[in-house]
Structures are given as C-alpha cells and as structure tokens.
C-alpha positions in Angstrom: 0.2 0.2 -0.1 1.2 3.6 -0.3 1.0 6.5 -2.8 2.4 6.7 -6.3 2.0 8.7 -9.6 0.3 8.3 -13.0 3.6 6.5 -13.9 4.1 3.9 -10.6 6.5 5.5 -9.0 6.0 5.5 -5.1 5.4 9.2 -3.9 7.2 9.4 -0.6 5.9 12.0 1.9 8.5 14.5 1.0 8.0 14.4 -2.5 4.0 14.5 -2.5 3.0 16.8 -5.0 1.1 19.7 -3.7 2.1 23.4 -2.7 1.1 25.5 0.3 -2.1 27.8 -0.4 -3.0 31.7 1.2 -6.2 30.8 0.7 -6.5 29.7 4.5 -10.4 27.9 5.6 -12.4 30.7 7.5 -15.1 28.7 9.9 -18.4 30.4 10.2 -19.5 31.2 13.7 -23.0 32.5 13.1 -26.3 32.6 10.4 -24.8 34.5 7.4 -27.8 35.4 4.9 -28.0 36.8 1.4 -30.6 39.7 0.5 -31.6 39.9 -2.9 -34.1 43.1 -4.1 -37.6 41.8 -5.4 -38.3 42.1 -9.0 -38.2 45.4 -10.4 -40.9 47.7 -9.9 -43.0 46.0 -7.5 -43.0 48.8 -5.2 -41.2 46.3 -2.1 -37.8 47.6 -0.5 -34.8 46.0 -1.9 -33.4 43.0 0.3 -36.7 41.9 1.4 -36.0 38.0 0.4 -33.0 36.9 2.2 -31.9 33.3 2.3 -29.5 30.8 4.6 -26.0 31.2 2.9 -23.6 29.7 5.7 -24.5 27.7 9.7 -22.4 28.2 12.5 -19.5 25.3 12.2 -19.5 26.1 8.1 -16.0 26.2 6.8 -15.6 28.2 3.7 -11.9 29.3 2.2 -11.6 33.0 2.6 -11.3 33.9 -1.0 -15.2 32.4 -1.0 -16.2 35.0 1.5 -14.2 37.9 -0.1 -16.0 37.2 -3.5 -19.3 37.8 -1.6 -18.3 41.8 -1.1 -18.0 43.3 -4.5 -16.7 46.6 -4.9 -18.8 49.9 -5.3 -18.4 51.4 -8.4 -19.1 55.1 -9.2 -22.0 55.8 -11.9 -22.6 59.7 -11.7 -22.2 62.4 -9.3 -24.8 64.6 -8.8 -24.4 68.2 -9.5 -20.4 67.5 -9.6 -20.1 71.0 -8.4 -20.8 73.1 -5.0 -19.6 76.3 -3.2 -16.5 75.7 -1.1 -18.4 76.4 1.5 -19.5 73.1 1.7 -23.0 71.7 2.5 -23.6 70.4 -1.2 -26.0 67.3 -1.1 -24.7 65.1 -3.6 -26.4 61.9 -5.1 -23.6 59.0 -6.2 -25.6 56.7 -7.8 -23.6 53.3 -9.4 -23.5 49.5 -7.7 -22.5 47.7 -4.3 -23.4 51.5 -2.7 -24.7 49.6 0.2 -21.2 48.6 1.3 -19.8 52.6 1.8 -19.1 53.5 5.1 -17.7 56.9 4.5 -17.6 59.3 1.2 -14.4 61.2 1.2 -14.3 64.8 -1.1 -10.4 65.3 -1.4 -8.9 64.3 2.5 -12.0 65.5 4.1 -14.9 63.0 4.6 -18.3 64.2 3.9 -21.5 64.4 6.4 -25.0 62.8 6.9 -24.5 59.7 4.5 -27.1 57.9 3.5 -27.2 55.1 1.7 -30.3 54.7 -0.2 -30.1 51.3 -1.7 -27.2 49.7 -3.9 -27.3 51.8 -6.2 -28.1 55.3 -4.3 -26.4 57.5 -1.5 -26.8 60.7 -0.9 -24.0 62.8 1.4 -23.1 66.4 2.1 -19.5 68.3 1.0 -17.7 69.2 3.6 -15.9 72.6 3.3 -12.7 72.5 0.7 -10.6 74.8 -1.4 -11.8 75.2 -4.6 -10.9 73.2 -7.4 -11.4 69.6 -8.2 -10.8 66.8 -6.0 -11.2 63.1 -6.2 -14.0 61.4 -4.6 -13.6 58.1 -2.8 -16.0 55.7 -1.1 -14.7 54.0 2.0 -16.1 50.5 1.0 -15.7 47.4 2.5 -14.5 45.5 -0.3 -11.6 48.2 -0.9 -11.6 52.3 -1.9 -13.1 53.4 -4.9 -11.9 56.8 -6.7 -13.5 59.1 -9.2 -10.6 61.2 -10.0 -12.0 64.8 -10.2 -15.5 63.9 -9.3 -16.1 66.8 -7.5 -15.3 70.4 -8.3 -15.6 73.7 -5.0 -16.5 76.3 -6.9 
C-alpha cells in the first residue's frame, strides 16, 4: 500500500505533489443570510427577500468570502459642482453602494451619509478649497475613487 504517480513511481511524504496556498479556511460562527431585491417595479423595499447562506460550523475558503463583497462602482455624481463652504447634498449612483461607510472629498470626509440602496447614496460635501477633488467611497470591499469627481467653485 502507498501513494503512487500515474507512471507507477512511489510518492514519498517529502515529495508529495502539493503546494501551500494562501487561501485559509474560515469557520463561520453565526448564521449568515444573503438578501436580494424583489423584481423591479413591485414597490417592495430592496433586501426584503433573504435566504440562509452559511450556518455556524461551515468552513469556507477566505477567497469565497471575499467574492461575496463586490467592490462599489461610481456611475454618476450629481451635482458635480458646489460651493467651497460645503453643505451641498450630492447623490451618487452606481453599484454595490450598500457597503460604503464614508465618502471623502479630497482628504475630508463628507457628512450625513445616507445609503439609500445598493445603487444610490446621498452625502453632504465638507468645506474645501476651490478646484476639483477626487471622490473616494470607503467601501468594505476596497476603496473606489472617481478622479476629479467633484469641483468646489
């Protein structure tokens, strides 16, 4: 008895054909549900349908968990211009916005963040210097930047 290659050559423990992977298994510690919006135009709030994805004790590779958190995208920023004193309510549309925890205008965080849905959020601009600044969504899947996304007038 033993382990052998297809050619019939015996495999020793030291020569076992495997490589270490950097995708550690993660043990789930509580029920995890996934929410999905109902169909378009039915008037029900997004996320009102959910199903059990993982139970405590399930073992899942880290890469599978990472894929569950899709990075946000920025489609539009409206308005894209406002006064340097700040206080402009900006609507950002895109995808995956429900994981956004902050919106930065240049190096300064916006205020009154309201994540309306996975495709829309609203935030008030902070005060800033005249000129264009990057808009950065701080997202749990990784930050997303719209270069020169807002201009202070």
